[in-house]
C-alpha positions as CSV (number, residue, x, y, z in Angstrom):
1,M,0.2,0.0,-0.2
2,A,0.9,3.7,-0.9
3,L,-0.9,6.2,-0.9
4,P,-4.3,5.3,-0.8
5,P,-7.3,5.8,-2.8
6,P,-9.1,9.5,-2.9
7,T,-11.7,9.9,-0.3
8,I,-13.9,12.8,0.5
9,D,-12.5,13.3,3.8
10,S,-9.0,13.0,3.3
11,T,-6.2,15.5,0.6
12,V,-3.1,15.4,-0.4
13,V,-0.5,18.6,-0.3
14,V,1.4,19.9,-3.4
15,T,4.0,22.1,-2.5
16,G,5.7,24.4,-5.5
17,A,2.0,24.5,-7.1
18,S,1.8,27.7,-8.7
19,A,3.4,26.4,-12.0
20,G,5.8,23.7,-13.9
21,I,5.8,20.2,-12.1
22,G,3.9,21.1,-9.0
23,A,0.9,22.4,-11.5
24,E,0.6,19.1,-12.9
25,L,1.1,17.1,-10.0
26,A,-1.7,18.8,-9.2
27,R,-3.8,18.3,-12.3
28,E,-2.6,14.7,-12.2
29,L,-4.3,13.8,-8.6
30,A,-7.1,16.3,-9.3
31,E,-7.7,13.8,-12.4
32,R,-7.4,10.5,-10.3
33,A,-10.2,12.5,-7.9
34,Y,-8.1,13.8,-5.4
35,N,-8.7,16.7,-2.9
36,L,-6.2,18.8,-2.6
37,V,-4.3,22.0,-0.6
38,L,-1.9,24.3,-3.2
39,V,1.1,25.7,-1.7
40,A,3.5,27.7,-3.3
41,R,4.1,31.4,-2.6
42,R,1.7,33.4,-5.3
43,A,-1.7,33.3,-4.0
44,E,-3.1,34.8,-7.8
45,P,-2.1,31.5,-9.7
46,L,-3.3,29.2,-7.1
47,D,-6.8,30.6,-7.2
48,A,-6.7,30.2,-10.7
49,L,-5.4,26.5,-10.8
50,A,-8.0,25.8,-7.8
51,G,-11.0,27.2,-9.1
52,E,-9.7,24.9,-13.1
53,L,-9.5,21.8,-11.0
54,R,-12.7,22.0,-8.4
55,L,-14.8,23.0,-12.2
56,T,-13.4,20.4,-13.9
57,H,-12.7,17.3,-11.3
58,G,-15.2,17.8,-8.9
59,V,-12.8,17.9,-6.2
60,H,-12.4,19.6,-3.0
61,V,-9.2,22.1,-3.5
62,D,-7.7,24.6,-0.7
63,V,-5.4,27.2,-1.3
64,E,-2.2,28.2,0.7
65,P,0.2,30.9,0.2
66,V,3.3,30.6,2.0
67,D,6.4,31.4,2.1
68,L,8.3,27.9,2.3
69,A,11.5,29.4,3.3
70,D,10.1,31.4,6.3
71,A,10.7,28.1,9.2
72,P,7.9,30.6,11.2
73,A,5.3,29.9,8.5
74,R,5.7,26.1,7.7
75,V,5.1,25.7,11.4
76,A,1.8,27.6,10.9
77,L,1.0,25.6,7.9
78,V,1.7,22.4,9.3
79,A,-0.4,23.7,12.1
80,R,-3.9,24.5,9.9
81,L,-3.4,21.4,8.2
82,E,-3.1,19.0,11.3
83,A,-6.2,20.7,12.4
84,G,-8.3,20.2,9.4
85,E,-11.3,18.4,8.3
86,R,-8.9,16.5,6.0
87,E,-6.7,13.9,6.9
88,V,-3.6,14.3,4.5
89,V,-2.3,10.7,3.2
90,G,0.1,12.7,0.4
91,V,2.8,15.1,0.4
92,C,4.2,15.9,-2.8
93,N,7.0,18.0,-1.8
94,D,7.9,20.1,-5.3
95,A,8.6,23.6,-4.4
96,G,12.1,24.2,-5.2
97,F,14.6,26.5,-7.2
98,G,18.0,27.0,-8.4
99,S,20.7,29.6,-9.3
100,I,23.9,29.4,-11.7
101,G,27.1,31.0,-11.6
102,R,29.8,30.4,-8.9
103,F,28.8,30.3,-5.6
104,A,31.6,33.0,-4.6
105,D,29.9,35.2,-6.9
106,L,26.3,34.8,-5.7
107,P,24.4,36.6,-3.1
108,L,25.0,34.1,-0.1
109,E,21.2,34.8,1.2
110,R,19.5,33.8,-1.8
111,E,22.1,30.6,-1.9
112,Q,21.0,29.9,1.3
113,D,17.2,30.2,0.6
114,I,17.4,27.9,-2.3
115,V,18.7,25.7,1.0
116,R,15.5,26.6,3.0
117,V,13.2,25.9,0.0
118,N,14.8,22.9,-1.6
119,V,16.5,21.0,1.5
120,E,14.4,22.6,5.1
121,A,11.3,23.1,3.8
122,L,11.7,19.4,2.4
123,H,13.1,17.9,5.2
124,H,10.3,19.7,7.6
125,L,7.1,18.3,5.6
126,T,8.0,15.3,5.7
127,G,8.6,15.0,9.6
128,A,5.9,16.4,10.4
129,F,3.2,14.2,8.3
130,L,5.2,11.1,8.5
131,P,4.4,9.9,12.0
132,R,0.7,10.4,11.3
133,M,1.0,7.9,8.2
134,V,2.9,5.5,10.2
135,E,0.6,5.1,12.5
136,Q,-2.1,5.2,10.2
137,G,-0.8,2.6,8.2
138,I,-1.2,4.1,4.9
139,G,0.4,7.2,2.6
140,A,2.4,8.6,0.9
141,I,5.1,11.4,0.1
142,L,6.4,12.4,-3.4
143,N,10.0,14.3,-3.2
144,V,11.0,15.9,-6.3
145,A,14.6,15.9,-6.7
146,S,16.7,16.0,-9.9
147,T,19.3,14.3,-12.8
148,A,21.2,16.7,-10.9
149,A,21.4,14.9,-7.5
150,F,23.8,12.5,-9.1
151,Q,26.6,14.1,-9.2
152,P,27.8,17.7,-8.0
153,L,27.8,20.6,-10.8
154,P,30.2,23.0,-11.3
155,G,28.3,26.8,-11.5
156,F,25.1,25.2,-10.0
157,A,26.6,23.7,-6.9
158,T,24.0,24.9,-4.5
159,Y,21.3,23.4,-6.7
160,A,22.7,20.4,-7.1
161,A,23.5,19.7,-3.2
162,S,20.3,20.2,-2.9
163,K,18.8,17.8,-4.4
164,A,22.1,14.5,-3.6
165,F,20.0,15.3,0.3
166,V,16.2,14.7,-1.4
167,Q,18.0,11.7,-3.2
168,S,20.1,10.2,-0.6
169,F,17.3,11.2,2.6
170,S,14.1,9.6,0.3
171,E,15.6,7.1,-0.6
172,A,16.7,6.2,3.0
173,V,13.2,7.2,4.9
174,H,11.6,4.9,2.2
175,A,13.9,2.0,3.3
176,E,13.2,2.7,6.9
177,L,9.7,2.0,5.8
178,A,9.7,-1.0,4.4
179,G,6.1,-3.0,6.1
180,T,4.3,0.0,7.4
181,G,2.2,0.8,4.5
182,V,3.9,4.2,3.9
183,S,6.3,5.3,1.0
184,V,8.6,7.6,0.0
185,T,9.6,8.5,-3.6
186,C,11.6,10.2,-5.6
187,L,11.1,11.5,-8.5
188,S,14.2,13.0,-10.0
189,P,13.5,14.5,-13.5
190,G,15.9,15.9,-16.3
191,P,15.8,19.4,-17.9
192,T,11.7,19.9,-17.8
193,R,10.3,23.1,-19.5
194,T,9.4,24.8,-16.2
195,R,9.8,28.6,-14.7
196,F,13.0,27.0,-13.5
197,G,15.3,28.6,-16.1
198,E,13.6,31.9,-16.1
199,V,14.5,32.0,-12.0
200,A,17.7,30.3,-12.3
201,G,18.8,32.8,-15.1
202,L,19.1,30.4,-18.0
203,S,16.5,31.6,-20.4
204,G,18.2,32.3,-23.1
205,T,20.3,29.5,-22.2
206,E,16.9,27.6,-22.6
207,H,16.0,29.2,-25.9
208,A,18.8,28.2,-27.8
209,T,18.7,24.5,-26.7
210,P,16.7,21.9,-28.8
211,G,13.4,21.2,-27.7
212,F,13.6,17.4,-27.7
213,L,15.8,17.7,-25.3
214,F,13.1,19.2,-22.4
215,A,10.6,16.8,-21.0
216,K,6.8,17.9,-20.8
217,A,6.0,19.1,-17.3
218,E,2.6,17.4,-18.1
219,D,4.4,14.4,-18.4
220,V,7.5,14.4,-15.4
221,A,4.2,14.7,-13.1
222,R,2.6,11.6,-15.0
223,A,5.8,9.5,-14.2
224,G,5.8,11.5,-10.9
225,I,2.0,10.1,-9.3
226,E,2.2,6.8,-11.2
227,A,5.4,6.0,-9.0
228,M,3.5,8.0,-5.6
229,V,0.7,5.3,-6.2
230,A,2.8,2.2,-6.3
231,G,4.6,3.3,-4.0
232,R,8.4,2.9,-5.8
233,R,11.4,4.8,-4.3
234,T,12.4,5.9,-7.1
235,A,11.4,7.5,-10.5
236,V,13.3,8.9,-13.2
237,P,11.5,9.9,-16.6
238,G,12.9,8.7,-19.8
239,L,15.7,6.9,-20.6
240,R,18.3,10.0,-21.5
241,N,17.9,10.7,-18.1
242,K,18.7,7.1,-16.5
243,L,21.4,6.8,-18.6
244,S,22.7,10.7,-17.4
245,S,22.2,9.9,-14.1
246,A,24.1,6.3,-14.1
247,G,26.4,7.9,-15.5
248,G,26.0,10.9,-12.7
249,R,26.7,7.2,-9.9
250,V,29.5,5.9,-11.5
251,L,31.8,8.2,-13.1
252,P,35.2,9.3,-11.2
253,R,34.8,13.2,-10.3
254,T,38.4,13.3,-11.9
255,V,36.8,12.8,-15.4
256,L,33.1,14.4,-14.5
257,L,33.9,17.9,-13.0
258,P,36.7,19.0,-15.5
259,V,33.9,18.4,-18.0
260,A,31.0,19.7,-15.9
261,R,32.9,22.9,-15.3
262,Y,33.5,22.7,-19.4
263,V,30.0,22.8,-19.9
264,T,28.7,25.4,-17.6
265,A,32.0,27.9,-18.4
266,D,30.0,29.6,-21.0
267,R,27.2,30.2,-18.7
268,L,29.0,31.3,-15.8
269,G,30.3,34.7,-16.9
270,T,26.6,36.0,-17.1
271,E,24.4,37.1,-14.2
272,S,22.5,35.5,-12.8
273,R,18.8,36.4,-12.9
274,L,16.9,35.4,-9.8
275,T,13.7,37.1,-9.9
276,D,11.2,34.3,-9.5
């Protein structure tokens, strides 16, 4: 047992639901008749998505505009959800962002915010809801990592390290949960058409990259939800991504790091656009 079938008195929390993979995760779950709690910083896109899902699928959708980098705001969010009328049977931790540049040159506070959202918030929300799921013997958590998790990436140092945490943490907790009826699934997509490039300062590079190298957010979301429902440990959508993640695990760092640095070298001279 992993993510249980939807019921009128249960719900699934989706963070990062204002756009990209997070929004598509919400659509995929609503199509399967799950009630939802949508979490992101920006209220307007959450309200628009909530209205769409209510109208299209007839599910109950709550909206929680929360800055997940803010620890007290996360505590308050958890308290509201625990006091709510619907049992949280699933959590999709998708919220996250990155930046490009040499770590020494990037604004430190912004780099720390990457860790707060990509690592601390995911860790917090997983830990907040997991004990109740284990007590009930049902539930599932989907943590969104990246193929960047499988190797250090010069030019994306903080982002890749944060996703390595997600991957390692998720797989370890999944193993700990064997026999409980609860699962943690780690979804590791490769390049996907989302707002990530805009936030990280890669818009120009993405537009110049052939479209076939990018997955559709809806395809990534579908693969993630299918893995979550099945209670699988990992999901790496796409053969190319499976091969690259395997390479990142086995290549010696003395080979991998110079190659990775060369690939990103032409981008490192540009100023990162860090708006979201």
